[in-house]
C-alpha positions as CSV (number, residue, x, y, z in Angstrom):
1,M,8.7,-32.8,-87.1
2,N,7.6,-31.4,-83.7
3,R,7.7,-34.9,-82.2
4,L,11.2,-35.4,-83.5
5,L,12.3,-32.1,-82.0
6,A,10.7,-32.9,-78.6
7,A,12.4,-36.3,-78.6
8,T,15.7,-34.8,-79.4
9,I,15.4,-32.3,-76.6
10,L,14.3,-35.0,-74.1
11,L,17.3,-37.2,-75.1
12,V,19.7,-34.3,-74.5
13,I,18.2,-33.6,-71.1
14,L,18.2,-37.2,-69.9
15,S,21.6,-38.2,-71.3
16,P,24.5,-38.3,-68.8
17,H,26.8,-35.3,-68.9
18,P,30.5,-35.5,-68.0
19,A,31.0,-34.1,-64.6
20,A,32.9,-30.9,-64.5
21,A,36.3,-31.0,-62.8
22,A,36.2,-29.8,-59.2
23,E,38.5,-26.8,-58.6
24,V,40.3,-27.4,-55.3
25,S,42.9,-25.4,-53.4
26,F,45.7,-27.1,-51.7
27,E,44.2,-26.4,-48.3
28,L,40.9,-28.0,-49.3
29,A,42.6,-30.9,-50.9
30,L,44.4,-31.5,-47.6
31,K,41.2,-31.5,-45.7
32,Q,39.7,-33.9,-48.2
33,L,42.7,-36.2,-47.8
34,Y,42.4,-36.2,-44.0
35,T,38.8,-37.2,-44.3
36,A,39.1,-39.9,-46.9
37,N,42.6,-41.5,-46.4
38,E,42.3,-45.1,-45.0
39,S,45.8,-45.2,-43.5
40,L,45.1,-42.1,-41.5
41,Q,41.8,-43.5,-40.3
42,A,43.6,-46.6,-39.2
43,A,46.2,-44.5,-37.3
44,R,43.4,-42.6,-35.6
45,M,41.7,-45.8,-34.6
46,E,45.0,-47.1,-33.1
47,E,45.3,-43.9,-31.1
48,S,41.7,-44.4,-29.8
49,Q,42.5,-48.0,-28.9
50,R,45.5,-46.9,-26.9
51,E,43.4,-44.3,-25.0
52,S,41.0,-47.1,-24.0
53,E,44.0,-49.3,-22.9
54,R,45.3,-46.4,-20.8
55,S,41.9,-46.1,-19.1
56,A,42.0,-49.9,-18.5
57,A,45.4,-49.6,-16.9
58,R,44.1,-47.0,-14.4
59,G,41.6,-49.6,-13.2
60,L,44.5,-51.6,-11.7
61,Y,44.6,-49.1,-8.8
62,F,41.0,-50.0,-7.8
63,P,39.8,-53.2,-6.0
64,R,38.5,-56.1,-7.9
65,I,35.1,-57.3,-7.0
66,D,33.7,-60.6,-8.1
67,A,30.5,-62.5,-7.7
68,S,30.4,-66.3,-8.0
69,A,28.0,-69.2,-7.6
70,R,28.4,-72.9,-7.8
71,F,26.5,-76.1,-7.2
72,T,28.3,-79.1,-5.8
73,R,27.5,-82.8,-5.3
74,I,29.7,-85.0,-3.1
75,D,29.8,-88.8,-2.6
76,E,28.0,-88.7,0.7
77,P,26.8,-86.2,3.4
78,I,29.4,-85.1,5.9
79,T,28.7,-85.8,9.5
80,I,30.5,-85.5,12.8
81,T,29.9,-88.2,15.6
82,I,30.3,-86.9,19.1
83,P,30.2,-89.3,22.0
84,Q,27.1,-89.0,24.2
85,I,25.5,-86.7,21.6
86,G,25.5,-88.8,18.5
87,T,25.7,-88.0,14.9
88,I,25.6,-84.3,13.9
89,P,25.0,-83.5,10.1
90,V,27.5,-80.9,8.8
91,Q,27.1,-80.9,5.0
92,D,24.5,-82.5,2.7
93,D,25.7,-84.4,-0.3
94,Q,24.6,-81.6,-2.6
95,F,24.7,-77.9,-1.8
96,W,24.9,-74.3,-3.3
97,R,27.5,-71.6,-2.7
98,A,27.2,-68.0,-3.8
99,N,29.4,-65.1,-2.6
100,V,30.8,-61.7,-3.4
101,S,34.6,-61.2,-2.9
102,F,37.0,-58.4,-3.4
103,K,40.8,-58.0,-3.6
104,W,42.5,-54.6,-3.4
105,P,46.3,-54.4,-4.0
106,L,48.1,-52.2,-1.5
107,F,51.7,-52.8,-2.7
108,T,52.9,-54.6,-5.9
109,G,56.5,-53.6,-6.1
110,G,55.7,-50.8,-8.6
111,R,54.1,-53.1,-11.1
112,I,50.8,-51.2,-11.3
113,Q,52.6,-47.9,-11.7
114,A,54.8,-49.4,-14.4
115,A,51.7,-50.7,-16.3
116,N,50.1,-47.2,-16.2
117,R,53.2,-45.5,-17.4
118,A,53.7,-48.0,-20.1
119,A,50.0,-47.4,-21.2
120,E,50.8,-43.6,-21.4
121,A,53.9,-44.3,-23.5
122,Y,51.9,-46.6,-25.8
123,L,49.4,-43.7,-26.3
124,E,52.2,-41.3,-27.0
125,E,53.6,-43.7,-29.5
126,S,50.3,-44.0,-31.3
127,Q,49.9,-40.2,-31.4
128,E,53.3,-39.8,-33.0
129,K,52.5,-42.6,-35.4
130,R,49.3,-40.7,-36.4
131,R,51.4,-37.5,-36.8
132,R,53.9,-39.4,-38.9
133,T,51.1,-40.6,-41.2
134,E,49.8,-37.1,-41.5
135,S,53.2,-35.7,-42.3
136,G,53.8,-38.3,-45.0
137,L,50.4,-37.6,-46.5
138,I,51.1,-33.9,-46.7
139,S,54.3,-34.6,-48.6
140,E,52.6,-37.1,-50.9
141,L,49.8,-34.6,-51.6
142,A,52.3,-31.9,-52.4
143,R,54.1,-34.2,-54.8
144,R,50.9,-35.2,-56.6
145,Y,49.0,-31.9,-56.4
146,Y,51.8,-29.8,-57.7
147,G,52.7,-32.7,-60.1
148,V,49.4,-32.0,-61.8
149,R,50.2,-28.2,-61.9
150,L,53.6,-29.0,-63.4
151,A,52.3,-31.4,-66.0
152,Q,49.6,-28.9,-67.1
153,Q,52.0,-26.1,-67.4
154,V,54.6,-28.2,-69.3
155,T,51.8,-29.2,-71.6
156,E,51.1,-25.5,-72.2
157,V,54.8,-24.9,-73.0
158,R,54.7,-27.8,-75.5
159,R,51.6,-26.4,-77.0
160,E,53.3,-23.1,-77.5
161,V,56.3,-24.7,-79.1
162,L,54.1,-26.7,-81.4
163,S,52.2,-23.6,-82.4
164,G,55.5,-21.8,-83.0
165,M,56.8,-24.7,-85.1
166,E,53.7,-24.8,-87.2
167,H,53.9,-21.1,-87.8
168,H,57.6,-21.4,-88.7
169,L,56.8,-24.3,-91.1
170,S,54.2,-22.2,-92.8
171,D,56.7,-19.4,-93.3
172,A,59.3,-21.8,-94.5
173,R,57.0,-23.3,-97.2
174,K,56.1,-19.8,-98.4
175,M,59.8,-18.8,-98.6
176,E,60.6,-22.0,-100.5
177,E,57.9,-21.3,-103.0
178,Q,59.4,-17.8,-103.4
179,G,62.8,-19.3,-104.1
180,V,64.5,-17.7,-101.0
181,L,64.7,-20.9,-98.9
182,A,66.4,-24.2,-99.6
183,R,64.3,-27.4,-99.7
184,S,66.5,-28.9,-97.0
185,E,65.6,-26.2,-94.6
186,R,61.9,-26.6,-95.3
187,L,62.3,-30.4,-94.6
188,H,64.1,-29.6,-91.4
189,A,61.1,-27.4,-90.3
190,E,58.8,-30.3,-91.0
191,V,60.9,-32.7,-88.9
192,T,61.0,-30.3,-86.0
193,Q,57.2,-29.6,-86.3
194,A,56.6,-33.4,-86.1
195,E,58.9,-33.7,-83.1
196,A,57.1,-30.8,-81.4
197,D,53.8,-32.5,-82.0
198,R,55.0,-35.8,-80.4
199,E,56.3,-33.9,-77.4
200,Y,53.0,-32.1,-77.0
201,K,51.1,-35.4,-77.1
202,R,53.5,-36.9,-74.6
203,A,53.0,-34.0,-72.3
204,V,49.2,-34.4,-72.6
205,R,49.5,-38.1,-71.6
206,N,51.8,-37.3,-68.7
207,A,49.3,-34.7,-67.5
208,A,46.5,-37.3,-67.6
209,L,48.6,-39.7,-65.6
210,S,49.4,-37.0,-63.0
211,Q,45.7,-36.3,-62.8
212,T,44.9,-39.9,-62.1
213,A,47.5,-40.1,-59.4
214,L,46.0,-37.0,-57.7
215,N,42.4,-38.4,-58.0
216,D,43.7,-41.6,-56.4
217,V,45.3,-40.0,-53.3
218,L,42.2,-37.9,-52.8
219,S,39.8,-40.9,-53.4
220,S,38.0,-38.7,-55.9
221,R,35.9,-40.2,-58.7
222,E,36.0,-37.0,-60.7
223,D,39.0,-35.0,-61.9
224,V,40.4,-32.5,-59.4
225,T,41.7,-29.3,-60.8
226,P,44.4,-27.7,-58.6
227,T,44.0,-23.9,-58.1
228,S,46.9,-23.2,-55.8
229,P,49.9,-22.3,-58.0
230,L,53.4,-23.5,-57.8
231,F,55.3,-21.2,-55.5
232,L,58.7,-20.2,-54.2
233,I,60.0,-18.7,-50.9
234,R,63.4,-17.1,-51.0
235,D,64.0,-17.1,-47.3
236,I,62.8,-20.2,-45.3
237,G,65.2,-19.7,-42.4
238,P,68.5,-21.2,-41.4
239,M,69.2,-24.9,-41.6
240,E,70.2,-25.1,-37.9
241,A,66.6,-24.2,-36.9
242,F,65.2,-27.0,-38.9
243,R,67.7,-29.4,-37.5
244,E,66.9,-28.5,-33.9
245,Q,63.2,-28.8,-34.7
246,G,63.8,-32.3,-36.2
247,L,65.7,-33.5,-33.2
248,T,62.8,-32.5,-30.9
249,G,59.8,-32.8,-33.1
250,N,60.3,-35.6,-35.8
251,P,57.5,-38.0,-35.2
252,A,59.5,-41.1,-36.1
253,L,62.1,-40.1,-33.5
254,K,59.4,-39.4,-30.9
255,Q,58.0,-42.8,-31.6
256,L,61.3,-44.3,-30.7
257,T,61.4,-42.3,-27.5
258,A,57.9,-43.6,-26.5
259,Q,59.0,-47.2,-27.4
260,R,62.0,-46.8,-25.1
261,E,59.8,-45.6,-22.3
262,V,57.6,-48.7,-22.8
263,A,60.6,-50.9,-22.6
264,H,61.8,-49.1,-19.4
265,Q,58.5,-49.6,-17.7
266,G,58.6,-53.3,-18.8
267,Y,62.0,-53.6,-17.1
268,K,60.6,-52.0,-13.9
269,K,57.6,-54.3,-14.0
270,E,59.8,-57.4,-14.1
271,L,61.9,-56.1,-11.3
272,G,58.7,-55.6,-9.3
273,A,57.8,-59.2,-9.6
274,F,60.5,-60.0,-7.0
275,A,58.8,-57.9,-4.4
276,P,55.9,-59.2,-2.3
277,E,52.4,-58.3,-3.1
278,V,50.3,-57.0,-0.2
279,F,46.5,-56.8,-0.6
280,L,43.3,-56.5,1.3
281,F,40.7,-59.2,0.7
282,G,37.2,-59.9,1.7
283,V,34.3,-62.3,1.0
284,N,30.6,-62.2,1.9
285,E,28.3,-65.3,1.5
286,I,25.0,-64.2,-0.1
287,Y,23.4,-67.6,-0.2
288,R,23.6,-68.8,3.4
289,K,21.1,-71.7,3.4
290,D,23.7,-74.4,2.7
291,L,26.4,-73.0,4.9
292,T,27.8,-75.4,7.5
293,L,28.6,-74.8,11.1
294,L,32.2,-74.3,10.1
295,D,31.7,-71.8,7.3
296,P,31.8,-68.0,8.1
297,R,29.2,-65.7,6.7
298,W,31.8,-63.1,5.9
299,A,35.5,-62.6,6.2
300,V,38.1,-59.7,5.7
301,G,41.8,-59.7,6.0
302,V,45.3,-58.7,4.7
303,G,47.3,-61.0,2.5
304,V,50.9,-61.3,1.2
305,T,52.2,-63.3,-1.6
306,L,55.8,-63.7,-2.6
307,N,57.2,-65.9,-5.3
308,L,60.1,-68.0,-4.0
309,F,61.2,-69.9,-7.0
310,E,60.1,-70.3,-10.6
311,G,63.1,-71.9,-12.3
312,F,65.0,-68.6,-12.7
313,A,62.4,-67.4,-15.3
314,G,62.1,-64.1,-13.5
315,Q,65.8,-63.3,-13.7
316,H,65.8,-64.1,-17.4
317,R,62.7,-61.9,-18.0
318,V,64.5,-59.0,-16.3
319,A,67.6,-59.5,-18.4
320,A,65.5,-59.6,-21.6
321,A,63.6,-56.4,-20.6
322,R,66.8,-54.6,-19.9
323,K,68.3,-55.7,-23.3
324,Q,65.1,-54.5,-25.0
325,E,65.6,-51.1,-23.4
326,K,69.2,-50.9,-24.4
327,R,68.4,-51.9,-28.0
328,L,65.9,-49.0,-28.2
329,E,68.4,-46.6,-26.7
330,H,70.8,-47.5,-29.5
331,L,68.1,-47.1,-32.1
332,Q,67.2,-43.7,-30.6
333,Q,70.7,-42.5,-30.9
334,A,71.0,-43.8,-34.5
335,G,67.7,-42.1,-35.2
336,R,68.9,-38.8,-34.1
337,L,71.9,-39.0,-36.4
338,S,69.6,-40.0,-39.3
339,V,67.1,-37.2,-38.7
340,A,69.9,-34.6,-38.5
341,T,71.3,-35.9,-41.8
342,L,67.9,-36.1,-43.4
343,V,67.0,-32.5,-42.5
344,E,70.3,-31.2,-43.9
345,S,69.7,-33.2,-47.1
346,R,66.2,-31.9,-47.5
347,Y,67.3,-28.3,-46.8
348,Q,70.0,-28.6,-49.5
349,E,67.4,-29.9,-51.9
350,V,65.2,-26.8,-51.2
351,M,68.2,-24.4,-51.7
352,K,69.3,-26.2,-54.9
353,A,65.8,-25.8,-56.4
354,L,65.7,-22.2,-55.4
355,E,69.2,-21.5,-56.9
356,Q,68.2,-23.3,-60.1
357,Y,65.1,-21.2,-60.5
358,E,66.9,-17.9,-60.0
359,A,69.6,-19.0,-62.5
360,L,66.9,-19.9,-65.1
361,E,65.2,-16.5,-64.6
362,T,68.2,-14.8,-66.3
363,S,68.5,-17.6,-68.9
364,G,64.8,-17.2,-69.7
365,K,65.1,-13.5,-70.5
366,F,68.1,-14.1,-72.7
367,A,66.3,-17.0,-74.5
368,E,63.2,-14.9,-75.2
369,E,65.3,-12.1,-76.7
370,Y,67.5,-14.5,-78.7
371,L,64.3,-16.1,-80.2
372,R,63.0,-12.7,-81.1
373,I,66.2,-11.7,-82.9
374,R,66.4,-15.1,-84.8
375,K,62.8,-14.8,-86.0
376,S,63.5,-11.3,-87.3
377,A,66.7,-12.3,-89.0
378,F,65.0,-15.4,-90.6
379,A,62.3,-13.2,-92.0
380,E,64.9,-10.9,-93.5
381,G,67.0,-13.8,-94.9
382,Y,69.9,-13.4,-92.5
383,A,69.3,-16.6,-90.4
384,T,68.5,-20.2,-91.3
385,S,65.5,-22.3,-90.3
386,L,67.8,-24.2,-88.0
387,D,68.6,-21.0,-86.1
388,V,65.0,-20.3,-85.4
389,V,64.3,-23.9,-84.3
390,D,67.2,-24.0,-82.0
391,A,66.2,-20.7,-80.4
392,E,62.6,-21.9,-80.0
393,L,63.7,-25.1,-78.4
394,A,66.2,-23.4,-76.2
395,L,63.4,-21.1,-74.8
396,S,61.0,-24.1,-74.3
397,K,63.8,-25.9,-72.5
398,V,64.4,-23.0,-70.1
399,K,60.6,-22.6,-69.4
400,T,60.3,-26.3,-68.7
401,E,63.4,-26.4,-66.4
402,R,62.1,-23.4,-64.6
403,L,58.8,-25.0,-63.9
404,V,60.5,-28.2,-62.8
405,A,62.7,-26.2,-60.4
406,V,59.6,-24.6,-58.8
407,Y,58.0,-28.0,-58.5
408,E,61.1,-29.5,-56.9
409,F,61.2,-26.6,-54.4
410,D,57.6,-27.2,-53.3
411,V,58.1,-31.0,-52.9
412,A,61.5,-30.5,-51.1
413,L,59.9,-27.9,-48.8
414,A,57.2,-30.4,-47.8
415,E,59.7,-33.1,-47.2
416,L,61.9,-30.7,-45.2
417,L,59.0,-29.9,-43.0
418,E,58.1,-33.6,-42.7
419,A,61.7,-34.4,-41.6
420,S,61.7,-31.5,-39.0
421,G,58.3,-32.6,-37.6
422,H,56.3,-29.6,-38.7
423,S,54.4,-30.6,-41.8
424,E,51.4,-28.8,-40.6
425,R,53.3,-25.5,-41.4
426,F,53.4,-26.2,-45.1
427,E,50.2,-24.2,-45.6
428,E,51.7,-21.3,-43.7
429,Y,54.7,-21.3,-45.9
430,R,52.6,-21.6,-49.1
431,T,50.4,-18.6,-48.1
432,R,53.5,-16.3,-47.7
433,S,55.2,-17.2,-50.9
434,D,57.4,-14.7,-52.8
435,V,56.8,-16.1,-56.2
436,E,53.7,-17.8,-57.7
437,V,54.0,-19.4,-61.1
438,Q,50.6,-19.0,-62.8
439,Q,51.7,-20.0,-66.3
């Protein structure tokens, strides 16, 4: 017996236990998202790449120094025959050359400056792309994080409805046995109880799906339990302020601005190709054993190169670069209109959700009182089973719609901040909320 007890205890200790769900605030969930999200990691890596490319472009201002070595074999030695002196050897039929050379551009028609400014613009574009990714992730996290809160609270409302319907069905059966309630009303109570049970089970499944979606975006293997409640803010500021912020801070719009600058520098680079290139150059022979009488040991000088003709390719490249710049200018103007419209749309969504919640606050108080009266009247025989069921369902409908309104407010606020280029302020808004829905 003692051996059986010991084996049982050992089995309990060694058997795997289901991991407890981790309780996570929205702030902590956002930090986890920033750490684990692969899209954000890719955006950061692109930004790092552009930083390295900017450093590489700065190297164009400095001289280029090369070292080279080669071995050569020719058909026969080179000699010079001078009368009265004879034959003088100049070059053996095989020889080595090794030297160090440098070239330092002094003037390139603005091409080096254009390359550096384009590299800066590429870096700015990658930074805005990273910000755009972060903004989208904040909105996505708000949608999924508060989606779990909504699903859990709707499940609780459905559970309360089911409990109420079960209690009402029990009362209806007792009243039928006492002869004060018609059989049809008891059957109606059974039907509504069964429907409430189905709605509750459906809510449980929806909550499980919402949980899976949240786990997925956080790359979490265990369930994440949100602790930050749904919230409302009655005064988020005027729409004009958000619109102005969007026109100056929207990351997608700033990406277009950076792309236009890249195109502009590309245009200047192609124009610079028509200017002469002026440069310093020098060479120093480091293996001098095989030098001929005619080869210098070192040389320095100034050089100029100017392209005279290349089949009009340069003119076409300039035209193409200019058209690229104009194309992006049109896209930038269209983007400004789109951002202004998007901000206004998101703002109206926030206001609509807020107004919906406030309207449902009054409706909720009325529905609670109406249910109380109907239950009292039913107990005294002055109301039917249908009256109680309708009142119970009306209250649950108001509760659910109120929760949905708060959820839609939170998501719309995150999307409004994303459109205006200030998603990082979502946490600030959340912490100064006027209403927190803990139900």
